[in-house]
C-alpha positions in Angstrom: -14.7 1.5 -4.3 -11.7 -0.5 -4.2 -8.6 1.6 -3.6 -5.6 1.3 -5.8 -2.5 3.1 -5.0 -0.3 4.4 -8.0 2.5 1.7 -6.8 -0.1 -0.9 -7.3 -0.7 0.1 -10.9 3.0 0.0 -11.6 3.3 -3.4 -10.0 0.8 -4.5 -12.4 2.5 -3.0 -15.3 5.8 -4.7 -14.3 4.0 -8.1 -13.7 2.4 -8.0 -17.3 6.0 -7.3 -18.7 7.3 -10.2 -16.8 4.6 -12.5 -18.0 5.2 -11.4 -21.7 9.0 -11.9 -21.4 8.9 -15.1 -19.6 10.4 -14.3 -16.1 11.7 -11.6 -13.6 15.2 -12.2 -14.7 14.3 -10.7 -18.1 13.5 -7.3 -16.8 16.1 -4.8 -17.2 18.2 -3.8 -14.1 16.4 -0.6 -13.7 13.2 -2.4 -13.9 14.1 -5.0 -11.2 15.2 -2.1 -8.9 11.9 -0.4 -9.6 10.0 -3.7 -8.8 11.9 -3.9 -5.6 11.0 -0.4 -4.7 7.4 -0.7 -5.5 7.3 -3.9 -3.2 8.8 -1.9 -0.4 6.5 0.9 -0.8 3.6 -1.5 -0.8 4.7 -3.1 2.3 5.1 0.1 4.1 1.5 1.1 3.0 0.2 -2.2 4.3 1.9 -2.0 7.5 0.9 1.5 8.2 -2.7 1.1 7.5 -2.9 -2.3 9.5 -1.2 -0.5 12.4 -3.5 2.5 12.2 -6.6 0.1 11.9 -5.6 -1.9 14.9 -5.1 1.1 17.0 -8.5 2.5 15.7 -10.0 -0.7 17.1 -8.3 -0.2 20.5 -9.5 3.2 20.6 -13.0 2.0 19.8 -12.8 -0.7 22.6 -11.3 2.0 25.0 -14.2 4.4 24.2 -11.6 7.0 23.2 -13.7 8.8 20.5 -11.1 11.7 20.0 -8.2 9.3 19.5 -10.5 7.3 17.1 -11.3 10.2 15.0 -7.7 11.2 14.9 -6.8 7.6 13.7 -9.6 7.7 11.2 -8.2 11.0 9.7 -4.7 9.4 9.5 -6.2 6.4 7.7 -8.2 8.6 5.5 -4.9 10.7 4.6 -3.5 7.3 3.2 -6.5 6.0 1.5 -7.2 9.2 -0.4 -4.0 8.8 -2.3 -5.4 5.6 -3.7 -7.6 6.2 -6.7 
């Protein structure tokens, strides 16, 4: 399954509208703000998942099973929100 967060769906909707209208500048001010907010949320999700996955690898290399399980749980908490 490919995870799609609700913010990714909204980014897709906004991009479709941009394509139809002919540019980002043609979005309403509210839509431009929403686009910026969606991009920020997306960046936060990517950074957090990357950080947790890197830590998970370190836990694996260190042989720390408990820490690895804790990190896996935190990763799953984020990924479960992606439908």
